C-alpha positions in Angstrom: -29.5 -46.0 -4.6 -27.4 -43.0 -3.6 -27.4 -41.7 -7.2 -31.2 -41.9 -7.3 -31.5 -40.2 -3.9 -29.2 -37.5 -5.1 -31.2 -37.0 -8.2 -34.4 -36.7 -6.3 -32.9 -34.2 -3.9 -31.5 -32.0 -6.7 -35.0 -32.0 -8.3 -36.5 -31.0 -4.9 -33.8 -28.3 -4.4 -34.5 -26.8 -7.9 -38.3 -26.9 -7.3 -38.0 -25.2 -3.9 -35.8 -22.4 -5.4 -38.2 -21.8 -8.3 -41.1 -21.6 -5.8 -39.3 -18.9 -3.8 -38.4 -17.0 -7.0 -42.0 -16.9 -8.2 -43.1 -16.7 -11.8 -41.8 -13.1 -12.3 -38.4 -13.8 -10.8 -38.0 -17.0 -12.8 -38.9 -15.2 -16.0 -36.3 -12.5 -15.3 -33.5 -15.0 -14.7 -34.4 -17.1 -17.8 -34.4 -13.9 -19.8 -30.7 -13.4 -19.1 -29.8 -16.4 -21.3 -32.5 -16.0 -23.9 -31.3 -15.9 -27.4 -30.6 -12.5 -28.9 -30.7 -10.9 -25.4 -27.6 -8.8 -25.6 -28.4 -7.0 -22.3 -28.6 -10.3 -20.4 -25.3 -11.6 -22.0 -23.6 -8.3 -21.0 -24.8 -8.6 -17.4 -23.6 -12.1 -17.1 -20.2 -11.1 -18.5 -20.1 -8.1 -16.1 -20.8 -10.4 -13.1 -17.8 -12.5 -14.0 -15.5 -9.5 -13.9 -13.7 -8.6 -10.7 -13.4 -5.0 -9.6 -10.6 -2.9 -10.9 -7.9 -1.0 -9.1 -8.8 1.2 -6.2 -10.3 4.4 -7.5 -13.4 6.4 -8.2 -14.1 4.7 -11.5 -14.0 1.2 -10.1 -16.3 2.2 -7.2 -18.9 3.7 -9.6 -18.6 0.6 -11.9 -19.3 -1.7 -9.0 -22.3 0.4 -7.9 -23.8 0.2 -11.4 -23.2 -3.6 -11.5 -24.8 -4.1 -8.1 -27.9 -2.0 -9.1 -28.2 -4.1 -12.3 -28.2 -7.3 -10.3 -30.8 -6.0 -7.8 -33.1 -5.3 -10.7 -33.6 -9.0 -11.0 -35.5 -8.9 -7.8 -34.1 -11.9 -6.0 -36.0 -12.5 -2.8 -34.3 -12.0 0.5 -33.2 -15.3 2.1 -33.4 -17.2 -1.2 -30.8 -19.7 0.1 -31.0 -18.8 3.8 -31.6 -22.4 4.9 -29.0 -23.9 2.7 -25.3 -24.5 3.3 -23.0 -21.8 2.0 -20.8 -24.5 0.5 -23.8 -26.0 -1.3 -24.7 -22.6 -2.9 -21.1 -22.0 -3.8 -20.9 -25.4 -5.5 -23.9 -24.5 -7.8 -22.5 -21.0 -8.3 -19.0 -22.2 -9.2 -20.1 -23.9 -12.4 -18.7 -21.8 -15.3 -21.0 -21.8 -18.3 -21.6 -19.6 -21.2 -25.2 -18.5 -22.1 -25.4 -21.2 -24.7 -24.4 -23.8 -22.0 -27.2 -22.6 -19.7 -29.7 -23.0 -22.6 -28.7 -26.7 -23.0 -29.8 -27.5 -19.4 -33.4 -28.2 -18.3 -35.4 -25.1 -17.3 -35.5 -25.9 -13.6 -31.7 -26.5 -13.4 -31.0 -23.4 -15.6 -33.1 -21.3 -13.2 -31.4 -22.7 -10.1 -27.9 -22.2 -11.6 -28.7 -18.6 -12.5 -30.2 -17.9 -9.1 -27.1 -19.3 -7.3 -24.8 -17.3 -9.5 -26.7 -14.0 -9.2 -27.4 -14.3 -5.5 -23.7 -15.1 -4.7 -22.4 -12.4 -7.0 -24.8 -9.8 -5.5 -23.3 -10.5 -2.0 -19.7 -10.6 -3.4 -20.2 -7.3 -5.3 -21.5 -5.7 -2.1 -18.3 -6.9 -0.3 -16.2 -5.5 -3.1 -17.9 -2.2 -2.8 -17.1 -2.0 0.9 -13.5 -3.1 0.3 -13.2 -0.3 -2.4 -14.7 2.3 -0.1 -12.3 1.4 2.8 -9.3 1.4 0.5 -10.3 4.6 -1.2 -10.8 6.5 2.1 -7.3 5.3 3.1 -5.9 6.2 -0.2 -7.3 9.8 0.0 -5.7 10.3 3.4 -2.4 8.7 2.5 -2.1 10.7 -0.7 -2.8 14.0 1.1 -0.2 13.2 3.7 2.4 12.3 1.1 1.7 15.5 -0.8 2.1 17.7 2.3 5.3 15.9 3.3 6.7 16.4 -0.1 5.7 20.1 -0.1 7.3 20.7 3.4 10.4 18.8 2.5 10.9 21.0 -0.6 10.3 24.2 1.4 12.5 23.3 4.4 16.1 22.5 4.8 16.6 20.6 8.0 19.0 22.3 10.4 21.4 20.0 12.1 23.2 20.5 15.4 20.4 22.3 17.1 22.0 21.7 20.6 25.3 23.3 19.5 23.5 26.3 18.0 21.4 26.7 21.2 24.5 26.6 23.3 26.2 29.3 21.2 23.2 31.5 21.3 22.9 31.1 25.1 26.6 31.9 25.6 26.4 35.0 23.4 23.2 36.2 25.1 24.7 35.8 28.6 28.1 37.2 27.7 26.7 40.3 26.0 23.2 40.9 27.5 23.1 44.6 26.6 24.0 44.1 22.9 21.4 44.0 20.1 20.7 40.7 18.5 22.4 41.6 15.2 25.7 42.4 16.9 25.7 39.7 19.6 24.1 36.6 18.0 24.3 36.9 14.2 28.2 36.7 14.2 27.9 33.5 16.3 25.2 31.6 14.4 24.3 33.5 11.4 21.0 35.1 10.2 20.4 32.4 7.5 20.7 29.6 10.1 18.3 31.3 12.4 15.7 31.8 9.7 16.0 28.1 8.8 15.4 27.2 12.4 12.3 29.4 12.5 11.0 27.8 9.2 11.5 24.3 10.6 9.8 25.1 13.9 6.7 26.3 11.9 6.5 22.9 10.3 5.5 21.2 13.5 2.8 18.6 13.9 0.0 21.1 14.2 0.9 22.9 10.9 1.3 19.5 9.2 -2.2 18.4 10.2 -3.6 21.7 9.1 -2.0 21.4 5.7 -3.3 17.8 5.4 -6.8 18.9 6.2 -6.6 21.6 3.5 -5.3 19.2 0.9 -7.9 16.6 1.8 -10.7 19.1 1.5 -9.4 20.2 -1.9 -9.1 16.8 -3.4 -12.3 15.5 -1.9 -14.5 18.5 -2.9 -13.1 18.6 -6.5 -13.2 14.9 -7.4 -14.0 12.3 -4.8 -17.2 13.9 -3.4 -19.3 12.6 -6.3 -19.1 9.1 -4.9 -21.2 10.0 -1.9 -24.8 10.2 -3.3 -24.7 6.9 -5.2 -22.8 5.2 -2.4 -25.4 6.2 0.2 -28.3 5.2 -2.1 -26.7 1.8 -2.8 -25.3 0.5 0.5 -27.2 0.1 3.7 -25.1 0.6 6.8 -26.5 -0.8 10.1 -25.2 -1.4 13.7 -26.4 -3.5 16.6 -24.9 -1.4 19.5 -25.3 2.2 20.7 -21.5 2.9 20.5 -21.6 3.4 16.8 -25.0 5.0 16.7 -23.5 8.5 16.1 -21.8 7.2 12.9 -25.1 5.8 11.6 -26.9 9.0 12.5 -24.2 11.0 10.7 -24.7 8.7 7.6 -28.5 9.6 7.7 -27.6 13.3 7.8 -25.3 12.9 4.8 -28.0 11.0 2.9 -30.5 13.8 3.7 -28.1 16.3 2.1 -27.1 14.0 -0.8 -29.3 15.9 -3.2 -28.6 19.4 -1.9 -26.4 21.6 -4.0 -22.8 21.4 -3.1 -22.6 25.2 -2.9 -24.6 25.0 0.4 -21.6 25.2 2.7 -23.1 24.6 6.1 -25.8 22.4 7.6 -29.0 24.0 8.8 -29.1 25.2 12.4 -32.1 22.9 13.1 -30.1 19.7 12.1 -28.7 17.5 14.8 -25.0 17.0 13.8 -23.3 14.1 15.8 -19.8 15.1 16.9 -18.7 12.7 19.6 -17.5 9.4 18.0 -17.5 11.0 14.5 -15.2 14.1 14.5 -11.8 13.8 16.0 -10.5 16.5 18.2 -7.9 17.7 15.8 -10.6 18.2 13.2 -13.1 20.2 15.3 -11.7 23.6 14.4 -11.9 22.7 10.7 -15.5 21.3 11.0 -17.1 24.0 13.2 -16.5 27.7 12.6 -16.4 30.5 15.0 -20.1 31.0 14.9 -20.8 27.3 15.7 -21.9 26.3 12.2 -20.9 22.9 10.9 -19.3 22.8 7.5 -20.4 20.0 5.2 -17.2 19.1 3.3 -14.9 18.5 6.3 -17.7 16.8 8.2 -18.3 14.4 5.3 -14.6 13.5 5.4 -14.8 12.8 9.1 -17.9 10.6 8.7 -16.2 8.6 6.0 -13.1 8.0 8.2 -15.3 7.1 11.2 -17.3 4.7 9.0 -14.2 3.0 7.7 -12.9 2.5 11.3 -16.3 1.2 12.5 -16.6 -1.2 9.6 -13.1 -2.5 10.3 -14.1 -3.1 13.9 -17.2 -5.0 12.8 -19.3 -2.5 14.7 -21.1 -1.5 11.5 -22.3 -4.0 9.0 -23.7 -3.8 5.5 -27.0 -5.2 4.4 -26.8 -7.9 1.7 -23.0 -8.4 2.2 -21.3 -11.7 2.9 -18.0 -10.9 4.6 -19.2 -7.6 5.9 -22.6 -8.9 7.0 -24.2 -8.7 10.4 -21.7 -10.5 12.8 -24.5 -11.7 14.9 -26.1 -13.3 11.9 -22.7 -14.9 10.9 -22.6 -16.6 14.3 -26.1 -18.0 13.9 -25.3 -19.3 10.4 -22.2 -21.1 11.8 -24.2 -22.8 14.5 -27.1 -23.7 12.2 -27.0 -27.4 11.1 -26.6 -28.1 7.4 -30.0 -28.8 5.8 -31.3 -30.2 2.5 -28.3 -32.5 1.8 -29.2 -35.9 0.5 -27.3 -39.1 1.7 -23.8 -39.2 0.3 -23.9 -35.6 -0.8 -20.7 -33.8 0.4 -21.0 -30.2 1.5 -18.3 -29.1 -1.0 -19.5 -31.4 -3.8 -20.7 -29.9 -7.0 -24.2 -30.7 -8.2 -24.4 -33.7 -10.5 -27.0 -31.9 -12.6 -25.5 -29.8 -15.4 -22.0 -29.7 -13.9 -20.2 -31.3 -16.8 -19.6 -29.7 -20.1 -20.6 -31.4 -23.3 -17.7 -33.4 -24.6 -17.0 -34.6 -28.2 -18.1 -38.2 -28.7 -16.4 -40.7 -30.9 -19.1 -40.4 -33.5 -18.5 -36.7 -33.9 -21.5 -35.5 -32.0 -21.8 -34.1 -28.4 -22.4 -36.2 -25.4 -25.4 -35.0 -23.5 -24.9 -34.6 -19.8 -27.4 -35.0 -16.9 -30.0 -32.2 -16.8 -29.6 -31.4 -20.5 -32.7 -30.8 -22.6 -34.1 -33.4 -25.0 -32.7 -31.6 -28.1 -30.7 -33.7 -30.4 -27.1 -32.6 -30.7 -25.2 -32.8 -33.9 
């Protein structure tokens, strides 16, 4: 009885999924596993690959992959009223294109829909992870480069207290003497010059050098991620605290197609500062005439975006882990629906879940949900 109820439920689940996809959506999914469809096979292979190491190439690859999946036109909320574990069970079935073709059409469509829908959200999450990691990498690399440069230029002077005592003693003992006669014999001109050089390498100078290095590496290499990133990911927020960051993202998107040689924003543009640009970056973002420079402002926006995403104040449309936190709470409170009697939440679907196994007679055993083709 339970097996029969489970079979009826799986048939109902597949039918409901196909109805939501529509004829056009169903045709696009079935086309992925059609014979001699190299593009569909390549897309399925790409969906199975995880993102590479943190870098510009990995980010651009994931953007291309996400756009390819979106071309399938899966409707929003395709599995909104289903348990996440249920969709994950259908999505977890690993099959080659030929294995998909051996199942019935309704099962094949549902399996592909679960796979593509889940991977679309996972790729969106991976894009956000790569963006956060890449922004951190750009900053960390710039700081390491400046630290190495300053370490190479400076020789740290030890015993500053003793040197200061000697200088003070010499100055008080011979107040009328010139510096060269009174203090150089006590400390030495070379030591004093090293002290001056070390004093110049204070925190303010360090931050200024980091800003310069960041601007150079971002403008010459990493800046090219901005237009495709803004056109692919949709950043949203539910509170007014991060509204300046989302407004800044809209401004960046507005200028995404503008030539990079345009150095400043137009005077008529509203450029959010509070909550976006840190105080130690203000002098690098705004010049003496009050104009806002694009490159340092874009860097500040990316850093503010990274921090807001980490705090869950900004979410990404279509993501799973980085989705709307309010929606995540609603999903957790929502009761599990569309589960037949005896069907565990983490159980895999009975239909099409087993691979064809060799039989004793040398043929292939057909499994539930397979087509009526005779196997040899």
